[in-house]
N, C-alpha and C positions, 0 to 999 in steps of 0.2 A: 504494500500500500504506500503510494507516494503522497507526501504532504506538499501542497502547492499554495503559495501565498503570492498574490500579484495585485498590483494596482490595475485599474481598468485599462489604461493605455498599454500595459505590458501583456495583456491577454492576447492570445492568437485569435483570429476569427473563428477557428474551430472550437476553441475553449469557450468563447463567448456564446456561440450557438449551443453548445452542449449545456452550459449553465442555464441559459434561458429555457431550453427544452426540459431540463430536469426540474427546474422550479415550476414550470407550467404543469408537468406531470404530477407533482406533489401538491401544489397549492390550487391551481385552477381546476385540473381534472379530478384530483383526489379529494380536495376539500371544498370545491365549488366556490373558491374565491373569485371575485371579478378580475378578468384579465387586465383591466385598466389599472387596478391596484398593484398588480405585479409589475407592470411597466410604468413605474412611478418617476422615472427620470433621474433617480439617484445613483444608479450604477456607475456612471462616469466619475463620481466623487468617492467611490468606495474602494476598500481593500476587499479582494475576493479570496476566500480561504476555502480550500477543498481537498478532499482525499480522492485519489484516483487509483484504480487498478485496471486490470485487463478488460473489464466490462464497462469502463468509463467512470463517471463521477459516482462515488459511493456516498459522500456526505459533503455538505456545503454550508457556508454562512457568509454573510457580508458584514463589513464593519464601516461605520460612518464616524468620522471625527466631528463631534459636535462643538469642539472648542472648550476652553476652560478646564482642560483635563478630563473631559467626559467623552467616552466612546459609546456608540450605540450598536449593539449586535442585532442582526435581523436575518430573516430568511433562512433560519437554521433548519436543516433537514438531513435525514439519513435515508438513503434509498432502501437499504435493507435494515429492518428494525431488529432490535435485541441482539446485536452483534458487537456493541461497544463503539460503533462508528460515530454516533452522535456525541458521545462523551469525548472521543478522540478529537473530533473537529472542534468541539467547544473548548477543550483545553488548548488546542492550537490557537484558536481565536483569542482567548484570554492572553496567551503569550504575546501575540501580535499587538494587542492593545497596550500591553506593558512595554514591550521592547521597541516597537515601531512608532506608536502614537504617543508614548510616554504618558498614557492616561493614568489617572489616579482613581477613576471609577468607571464602571461599565453599567449601562442601563439596557433594558430589553423590554419590549412588549411581548410577554410570553403567553402562549395559549394556556388557559387555566389548567387543562389536563396535564400539562408538562411541568407544573410547579415543582414537584418532587425532583424531577430530573435536574432542574436548575439549582434547587436548594442543595443537592449533593455536591455542587461545585462552588458553593459559598454565596449564592445569590439569596437575597431576602425580598419578600413582598413589600412594596411601598405604596400600593393603591388598593382600592376596592375593585371588584370585578367590573369590567366595562366591555361593551360590544365593539368589536372591530371586524368589519366585513362579515357580520353575522356569526362570529365565533367569540365565545367568552375569553377575554384576555385579562391579564394583570400586569402592572408595572413591577419590575424587579430590578434590583441594583446589587452590584458587587463592588466593594472597596478593594483597591489594589495596593 
């Protein structure tokens, strides 16, 4: 499993295509999220963090630098569940936030069902449940 961390401008056209297709498979097709939400225009400003094997992208997330020492993780996914891929890509993303962005805190809009997943990596809930694209979410934060 290869760990890949790239800025948008460093992605190859094939990598970008594969990222978009993977995110559409998981979020648009799998969770019925509106495709316009997925194509939010923020990818060019993001760090793209993913795990890749012979089958393509196995896990992915993107990181946005919000300034003031805050990084925002989003679009966290694992193509194959219950294999530790989500944990691996999340740990890699946390490392990128610390080492590349020099962030002192990470925030995430987490799907409520994944709360325990993020808590295992040191995130804490900072909001009540709210609706985002028809899915219950919570704000979570991790101090670095």
